[in-house]
C-alpha positions as a printed Julia matrix, in Angstrom:
545×3 Matrix{Float64}:
   0.0     0.0     0.0
   2.92    2.36    0.57
   3.47    2.73   -3.15
  -0.01    4.12   -3.77
   1.2     7.66   -3.08
  -1.74   10.0    -2.79
  -3.86    7.26   -1.18
  -1.6     7.2     1.87
  -3.07    8.81    4.97
  -0.08   11.1     5.49
  -0.68   12.56    2.03
  -4.14   13.77    3.08
  -3.01   15.95    5.99
  -4.62   19.38    5.75
  -2.53   22.48    6.17
  -3.4    25.79    7.83
  -6.55   27.42    6.49
  -8.19   24.26    5.18
 -11.98   24.6     5.32
 -13.21   21.84    7.62
 -16.75   22.24    6.25
 -15.59   20.5     3.08
 -15.29   17.18    4.96
 -19.0    16.59    5.87
 -20.2    16.72    2.21
 -17.43   14.23    1.33
 -18.84   11.88    3.96
 -22.39   12.53    2.75
 -21.4    11.7    -0.83
 -20.45    8.2     0.31
 -23.27    7.68    2.81
 -26.0     8.79    0.39
 -24.77    6.12   -2.06
 -24.42    3.19    0.33
 -27.7     4.21    2.02
 -29.49    2.74   -1.01
 -29.22   -0.54    0.92
 -32.38    0.61    2.76
 -34.17    1.05   -0.59
 -33.38   -2.31   -2.17
 -36.98   -3.48   -1.7
 -37.83   -1.4    -4.79
 -36.26   -4.24   -6.81
 -38.1    -7.15   -5.2
 -41.36   -7.04   -7.18
 -39.7    -6.61  -10.61
 -37.16   -9.33   -9.79
 -39.96  -11.69   -8.77
 -41.1   -11.42  -12.43
 -37.68  -11.47  -14.09
 -38.57  -14.56  -16.16
 -42.31  -14.07  -16.62
 -41.97  -10.26  -17.15
 -45.69   -9.59  -16.58
 -46.47  -12.45  -14.16
 -44.22  -14.55  -11.93
 -43.36  -18.02  -13.2
 -43.77  -20.21  -10.13
 -41.16  -22.92   -9.54
 -42.49  -26.5    -9.42
 -43.52  -27.63   -5.95
 -41.07  -30.53   -6.02
 -38.11  -28.21   -6.67
 -35.87  -27.9    -3.59
 -34.52  -24.63   -2.24
 -31.03  -25.42   -3.57
 -32.45  -26.17   -7.0
 -34.31  -22.85   -6.99
 -31.04  -21.02   -6.29
 -29.59  -22.26   -9.6
 -32.84  -22.49  -11.62
 -33.15  -20.37  -14.77
 -36.7   -21.32  -15.79
 -38.77  -19.97  -12.88
 -38.89  -16.77  -10.86
 -37.49  -16.05   -7.42
 -39.77  -15.64   -4.42
 -39.6   -12.31   -2.61
 -38.61  -14.2     0.55
 -35.46  -15.4    -1.27
 -34.67  -11.87   -2.41
 -35.22  -10.56    1.11
 -32.12  -12.43    2.3
 -30.21   -9.53    0.77
 -31.18   -7.36    3.74
 -29.79   -9.85    6.22
 -26.54  -10.13    4.27
 -26.25   -6.34    4.0
 -26.31   -5.67    7.7
 -24.49   -8.79    8.87
 -21.53   -8.04    6.6
 -21.73   -4.33    7.37
 -21.2    -5.17   11.05
 -18.51   -7.76   10.35
 -16.57   -5.48    7.98
 -16.76   -2.54   10.37
 -15.43   -4.77   13.15
 -12.68   -6.54   11.16
 -11.38   -3.56    9.18
 -11.91   -0.74   11.69
  -8.31   -0.92   12.93
  -6.95   -1.0     9.37
  -9.03    2.1     8.57
  -7.44    4.05   11.42
  -3.98    3.34   10.0
  -4.82    3.57    6.28
  -6.96    6.68    6.53
 -10.44    7.59    5.27
  -9.39    8.13    1.64
  -8.16    4.58    1.14
 -11.15    3.15    3.03
 -13.58    5.27    1.0
 -12.11    4.06   -2.29
 -12.23    0.41   -1.19
 -15.84    1.0    -0.13
 -16.65    2.38   -3.59
 -15.03   -0.6    -5.3
 -16.92   -3.09   -3.12
 -20.35   -1.4    -3.2
 -20.31   -0.57   -6.9
 -18.51   -3.78   -7.85
 -21.17   -5.69   -5.93
 -23.85   -3.99   -8.02
 -22.06   -5.04  -11.21
 -21.86   -8.66  -10.01
 -25.55   -8.48   -9.07
 -26.41   -7.25  -12.57
 -24.67  -10.35  -13.95
 -26.68  -12.44  -11.49
 -29.95  -10.93  -12.74
 -28.92  -11.27  -16.4
 -28.01  -14.96  -15.95
 -30.81  -15.47  -13.38
 -28.48  -16.74  -10.66
 -29.58  -15.38   -7.28
 -26.42  -16.63   -5.59
 -24.47  -14.06   -7.62
 -26.73  -11.35   -6.19
 -26.19  -12.62   -2.67
 -22.4   -12.67   -3.14
 -22.28   -9.46   -5.18
 -24.42   -6.94   -3.35
 -24.97   -8.97   -0.16
 -21.44  -10.04    0.77
 -19.08   -7.82   -1.27
 -21.49   -4.88   -1.2
 -22.04   -5.44    2.53
 -18.29   -5.12    3.12
 -18.43   -1.86    1.17
 -21.28   -0.72    3.41
 -19.24   -1.36    6.54
 -16.13    0.45    5.31
 -18.11    3.34    3.86
 -20.22    3.71    6.98
 -17.31    4.08    9.4
 -14.82    5.76    7.03
 -15.64    9.37    8.06
 -16.36    8.86   11.77
 -12.9     9.32   13.28
 -12.02   12.09   10.79
 -15.16   14.13   11.44
 -14.8    13.85   15.21
 -11.22   15.16   14.94
 -12.3    18.02   12.67
 -15.21   18.98   14.94
 -14.09   18.42   18.55
 -16.43   21.27   19.47
 -19.47   19.7    17.74
 -18.89   15.96   17.7
 -22.55   15.0    17.67
 -23.5    17.42   14.91
 -20.61   16.32   12.7
 -21.33   12.6    12.88
 -25.05   13.34   12.65
 -24.56   15.1     9.32
 -22.72   12.15    7.79
 -24.83    9.35    9.21
 -27.95   11.28    8.18
 -26.86   10.46    4.62
 -27.09    6.72    5.24
 -30.71    7.12    6.28
 -31.41    9.38    3.29
 -29.81    7.24    0.6
 -33.0     5.32   -0.11
 -35.0     8.55   -0.52
 -32.83    9.42   -3.5
 -31.93    5.94   -4.75
 -35.35    4.27   -4.68
 -37.16    6.86   -6.9
 -34.12    6.97   -9.21
 -34.06    3.17   -9.48
 -37.78    3.13  -10.21
 -37.35    5.6   -13.08
 -34.35    3.73  -14.44
 -36.19    0.38  -14.4
 -39.07    1.91  -16.33
 -36.64    3.43  -18.82
 -34.73    0.17  -19.39
 -37.78   -2.15  -19.34
 -38.44   -4.05  -22.57
 -40.73   -6.94  -23.55
 -37.89   -9.3   -22.57
 -36.43   -7.49  -19.53
 -37.8    -5.87  -16.37
 -34.89   -3.42  -16.51
 -33.2    -4.4   -13.25
 -29.8    -5.57  -14.46
 -29.42   -2.44  -16.55
 -30.44   -0.31  -13.56
 -27.82   -2.0   -11.38
 -25.12   -1.06  -13.92
 -26.35    2.54  -14.17
 -26.46    2.94  -10.38
 -22.98    1.4   -10.08
 -21.61    4.02  -12.48
 -23.39    6.95  -10.78
 -22.48    5.84   -7.28
 -18.86    5.18   -8.23
 -18.41    8.77   -9.41
 -19.9    10.23   -6.22
 -18.13    7.85   -3.85
 -14.71    8.35   -5.45
 -15.22   12.12   -5.39
 -16.12   11.9    -1.7
 -13.14    9.67   -0.88
 -10.66   11.93   -2.69
 -12.05   14.97   -0.87
 -11.35   13.5     2.57
  -8.68   15.34    4.54
  -7.38   14.66    8.05
  -6.3    17.39   10.48
  -2.68   17.61   11.56
  -1.93   16.26   15.01
  -2.58   19.03   17.53
  -4.98   20.99   15.32
  -8.06   22.55   16.93
 -10.72   25.02   15.72
  -9.7    28.65   15.91
 -10.82   30.22   19.18
 -11.97   26.9    20.68
 -10.7    25.81   24.07
 -11.3    22.22   25.27
 -13.69   22.2    28.26
 -12.2    21.82   31.71
 -11.98   18.18   32.81
 -13.78   18.91   36.07
 -16.84   20.12   34.17
 -16.94   17.16   31.77
 -16.23   13.97   33.67
 -17.81   11.93   30.86
 -15.4    13.34   28.26
 -11.82   12.1    28.37
  -8.74   13.71   26.88
  -6.96   10.33   26.82
  -7.28    7.42   24.39
  -8.09    3.7    24.51
  -6.67    1.18   22.03
  -9.38   -0.57   20.02
  -7.97   -4.0    20.83
  -8.78   -3.47   24.52
 -12.44   -2.54   24.31
 -13.71   -6.12   24.42
 -12.61   -6.27   28.05
 -14.02   -2.91   29.13
 -17.47   -2.98   30.81
 -18.47    0.45   29.47
 -18.08   -0.81   25.89
 -20.51   -3.65   26.51
 -22.94   -1.33   28.3
 -23.04    0.97   25.25
 -23.25   -2.12   23.02
 -26.31   -3.25   24.96
 -27.92    0.19   24.91
 -27.49    0.47   21.13
 -28.62   -3.11   20.6
 -31.84   -2.61   22.55
 -32.65    0.81   21.06
 -32.04   -0.46   17.51
 -33.87   -3.78   18.05
 -37.0    -1.89   19.06
 -36.76    0.67   16.26
 -35.81   -1.7    13.46
 -38.74   -3.96   14.3
 -41.13   -1.04   13.78
 -39.34    0.11   10.63
 -39.56   -3.31    8.99
 -43.31   -3.68    9.6
 -44.47   -0.06    9.33
 -46.73   -0.52    6.3
 -48.67   -3.63    7.45
 -48.74   -2.23   11.01
 -50.71    0.84    9.94
 -52.98   -1.08    7.55
 -53.88   -3.9     9.91
 -54.31   -1.73   13.01
 -56.56    0.92   11.45
 -58.0    -0.97    8.47
 -60.94    0.81    6.85
 -60.73    3.74    9.26
 -57.87    5.05    7.09
 -60.4     5.74    4.32
 -63.47    6.48    6.44
 -64.92    2.95    6.35
 -65.91    1.17    9.57
 -64.36   -2.19    8.72
 -61.36   -4.3     9.66
 -58.53   -5.03    7.27
 -59.86   -8.48    6.26
 -63.31   -7.04    5.52
 -62.03   -4.65    2.84
 -62.25   -5.4    -0.88
 -59.27   -5.27   -3.22
 -59.88   -1.64   -4.26
 -60.13   -0.47   -0.65
 -56.97   -2.36    0.27
 -55.23   -0.6    -2.61
 -56.31    2.76   -1.18
 -54.97    2.06    2.29
 -51.77    0.6     0.81
 -51.15    4.0    -0.81
 -51.7     5.7     2.54
 -49.3     3.24    4.2
 -46.68    4.06    1.56
 -46.99    7.7     2.57
 -46.59    6.64    6.19
 -43.33    4.79    5.48
 -42.07    7.83    3.59
 -42.84   10.03    6.58
 -40.94    7.63    8.83
 -37.93    7.91    6.53
 -37.93   11.68    6.98
 -38.05   11.38   10.77
 -35.34    8.7    10.67
 -33.1    11.09    8.72
 -34.0    14.26   10.6
 -33.54   12.52   13.95
 -29.97   11.59   13.04
 -28.99   15.23   12.7
 -31.3    16.78   15.31
 -30.71   14.35   18.19
 -26.95   14.1    17.56
 -26.69   17.91   17.52
 -28.77   18.09   20.7
 -26.32   15.71   22.39
 -23.59   18.36   22.02
 -25.53   20.46   24.53
 -27.11   17.98   26.95
 -24.51   15.2    26.73
 -24.62   11.72   25.15
 -25.73    9.86   28.27
 -28.63   12.27   28.82
 -29.6    12.0    25.14
 -29.8     8.22   25.4
 -31.89    8.56   28.54
 -34.32   10.65   26.48
 -34.39    7.96   23.76
 -35.07    5.18   26.22
 -37.43    6.82   28.72
 -39.49    8.55   26.03
 -39.36    5.34   23.99
 -40.85    3.37   26.9
 -43.73    5.85   27.22
 -44.43    5.8    23.48
 -44.25    2.02   23.0
 -46.5     1.45   26.01
 -49.01    4.06   24.78
 -49.32    2.93   21.16
 -51.84    0.1    21.79
 -54.31    2.47   23.47
 -53.84    5.01   20.65
 -54.69    2.28   18.16
 -57.75    0.98   20.06
 -59.15    4.5    20.39
 -58.66    5.22   16.7
 -56.35    8.17   17.36
 -54.54    8.07   14.02
 -52.71   11.39   14.37
 -51.25   10.45   17.77
 -50.41    6.93   16.55
 -48.53    8.29   13.54
 -46.84   10.97   15.65
 -45.65    8.47   18.26
 -44.19    6.12   15.62
 -42.47    9.06   13.9
 -40.81   10.13   17.16
 -39.7     6.54   17.78
 -38.07    6.42   14.32
 -36.36    9.77   14.93
 -34.78    8.28   18.06
 -33.86    5.12   16.16
 -31.86    7.24   13.7
 -30.64    9.51   16.48
 -29.21    6.53   18.33
 -26.98    5.65   15.37
 -25.8     9.22   14.91
 -25.11    9.93   18.59
 -23.19    6.77   19.46
 -19.89    7.68   17.69
 -19.66   10.85   19.79
 -20.57    8.84   22.91
 -17.66    6.51   22.15
 -15.28    9.42   21.5
 -16.25   10.98   24.83
 -15.51    7.82   26.79
 -12.69    6.17   24.81
 -10.96    9.16   23.19
 -10.65   10.08   19.53
  -7.47    8.28   18.49
  -9.14    4.98   17.54
 -12.82    5.88   17.71
 -13.41    4.65   14.14
 -12.14    1.18   14.98
 -14.07    1.11   18.26
 -17.21    2.25   16.44
 -16.68   -0.59   13.97
 -16.63   -3.12   16.79
 -19.76   -1.59   18.29
 -21.68   -2.01   15.04
 -21.86   -5.74   15.72
 -24.78   -4.62   17.93
 -26.54   -3.43   14.78
 -26.06   -6.81   13.09
 -27.5    -8.57   16.15
 -30.4    -6.11   16.41
 -31.17   -6.63   12.72
 -31.93  -10.25   13.58
 -33.75   -9.8    16.91
 -36.0    -6.83   16.04
 -37.77   -8.31   12.98
 -38.03  -11.72   14.65
 -39.76  -10.21   17.69
 -42.34   -8.2    15.8
 -42.97  -10.8    13.07
 -43.22  -13.94   15.15
 -45.17  -12.43   18.03
 -47.65  -11.05   15.48
 -47.98  -14.42   13.74
 -48.41  -16.22   17.08
 -51.15  -13.81   18.12
 -53.05  -14.17   14.85
 -52.69  -17.97   14.89
 -54.37  -17.98   18.33
 -57.35  -15.96   17.21
 -56.28  -12.43   18.12
 -57.71   -9.88   15.61
 -55.09   -8.31   13.36
 -55.89   -4.87   14.77
 -54.75   -6.09   18.2
 -51.98   -8.47   17.13
 -49.26   -5.86   17.75
 -50.24   -5.01   21.34
 -48.03   -7.6    23.0
 -45.16   -6.69   20.67
 -45.32   -3.05   21.76
 -45.23   -4.03   25.41
 -42.24   -6.32   24.75
 -40.43   -3.49   22.97
 -41.23   -1.22   25.93
 -39.62   -3.84   28.16
 -36.48   -3.85   26.01
 -35.95   -0.13   26.42
 -36.41   -0.44   30.2
 -33.41   -2.76   30.21
 -31.62   -0.13   28.1
 -32.38    2.52   30.73
 -30.72    0.36   33.38
 -27.64   -0.26   31.22
 -27.26    3.43   30.33
 -27.44    4.41   34.01
 -24.49    2.09   34.73
 -22.12    3.84   32.29
 -19.32    5.64   34.1
 -15.98    7.22   33.08
 -13.25    4.68   32.4
 -10.62    3.6    34.89
  -7.12    4.91   34.13
  -5.82    1.39   33.52
  -7.72    1.13   30.23
  -6.03    4.1    28.54
  -2.88    3.98   26.42
   0.34    5.18   27.97
   2.21    8.06   26.32
   4.58    5.58   24.68
   1.72    3.43   23.39
  -0.07    6.51   22.06
   3.06    7.69   20.26
   3.49    4.25   18.67
  -0.14    4.22   17.56
   0.16    7.68   16.03
   3.21    6.52   14.11
   1.25    3.53   12.75
  -1.6     5.88   11.88
   0.84    8.04    9.86
   0.05   11.11   11.95
   2.32   14.13   11.96
   2.32   17.13   14.22
   1.6    20.65   13.0
   5.24   21.36   12.13
   5.63   18.12   10.21
   2.47   18.78    8.2
   4.32   21.31    6.07
   5.5    18.43    3.91
   9.16   18.76    4.9
   9.17   15.84    7.32
   8.04   12.28    6.74
   6.85   12.86    3.19
   3.56   14.34    4.38
   1.78   16.61    1.94
  -0.25   19.37    3.56
  -3.3    20.66    1.7
  -3.7    24.34    2.41
  -6.59   26.78    2.32
  -9.7    25.83    0.38
 -11.6    28.14   -1.95
 -15.03   28.87   -0.38
 -16.62   28.28   -3.8
 -15.39   24.67   -3.7
 -17.1    24.04   -0.35
 -20.31   25.62   -1.72
 -20.16   23.35   -4.79
 -19.54   20.28   -2.61
 -22.54   21.03   -0.41
 -24.72   21.65   -3.47
 -23.63   18.34   -5.02
 -24.97   16.38   -2.04
 -27.63   18.82   -0.84
 -29.64   19.15   -4.06
 -30.21   15.36   -4.52
 -31.08   15.1    -0.82
 -33.64   17.92   -1.08
 -35.16   16.29   -4.17
 -35.49   13.04   -2.22
 -37.14   14.89    0.68
 -39.59   16.59   -1.74
 -40.56   13.27   -3.37
 -41.05   11.68    0.06
 -43.16   14.59    1.3
 -45.42   14.28   -1.74
 -46.07   10.65   -0.82
 -46.57   11.49    2.86
 -49.26   14.07    2.07
 -51.66   11.16    1.35
 -51.79   10.54    5.1
 -53.45   13.87    5.75
 -55.91   14.04    2.86
């Protein structure tokens, strides 16, 4: 890797006058692309008709699951396609864990480029899988290789942003991680238009869309990766003074090595808090559309009838309303990432998580009564707040880690913590899906089948409250010594302010940035994001008509 020149971390050191506000749009450029993982369901229905084009060609009943994986004469079931989600988030967590330490040493530019190659390369492999009708190529392409790209792309800006914004850690990580939540708002409508454009009598247009998205995303992700810059060792914002230690006992000025966190109780407490908060939120997110339809049924369109009593046309009407509901949840998921993370800069990370968990308990426990009383506005409002805290939990946790474990290896520590996301991605959907099915199988009306689930989710966040209350500042024994820190900085190719002039160690300092360039960078990511918000708002309006 040393021969790659400009990819080396030491060649991305910013010199005096560099505009730190150029770094967040670089992170957004990558996160908005990989965030399309949330929008992959837009492909499921067309792919379920990839052979039949207009109608699915059902595989023979005697065909085994393994035979269906390699079959080219019948269509895939949506349940088979849905495995992509599991692969996405399992490999995201694994990649973030396994490569987090490498990222700290290699730098965000190298990690961002590898992320682009994996995510976009995975889309190309998936397009071959669709063209040859081999679902295993899709699983390997986007699921495994793309999932690794997700993990690297997700954590690539975390450590860098926290070092650029020591005065606004929550806001900085919130801006970047907001992009991951917003990627589907841009990608899903774009994919839908591309599929319609490429569709022919012999193709549903998916493999062509995968190739087009791979090309578009590659341009944006490479641009974002090449724009990454890291601050010189010892840099701090002009006029900013670190807060006094006595006033901020939960914020350390020392640093923990990532390899030690597995044995530190505070790491596992935060792991548990994130796991429980995400398990509850992701369960709601995955079942939002059927949840609204089955709970309110005909009341969504002014008809006094349960879901099963509606005819096909009426079900189509409430499905459109539910689509608006899921769009609204996406907006709150995105907005919560920025708003809650920014709020944590003022009230503290521990207090912010207490808000998530205590308010979450109240909302989960109240939702059944809102549903039974037909209070649609309150029901929708409560779910929206829950999803804002789901997103806010993701965006706030990197700053929480930096406060407790220091900034030197926060990217690698964050990568290890994301294994909680992978675990929550399994538990949350299982809880809400299987409890619902059990209730219905035992005669509980669909409108009431989610009551027990909500109470179980409320119980999860109570456990989270207990865990969060146990988090304390770390014992001195867990921090790196001065010698260990110096060795780690050498491995991480860090140079002090004097060395960043390019005279020592081969480092190349990038000096002042033209304000017009920062404006262009923000426009490049901001305009697509605003278009996605506008499209989503148009869908959400159906809820209030």
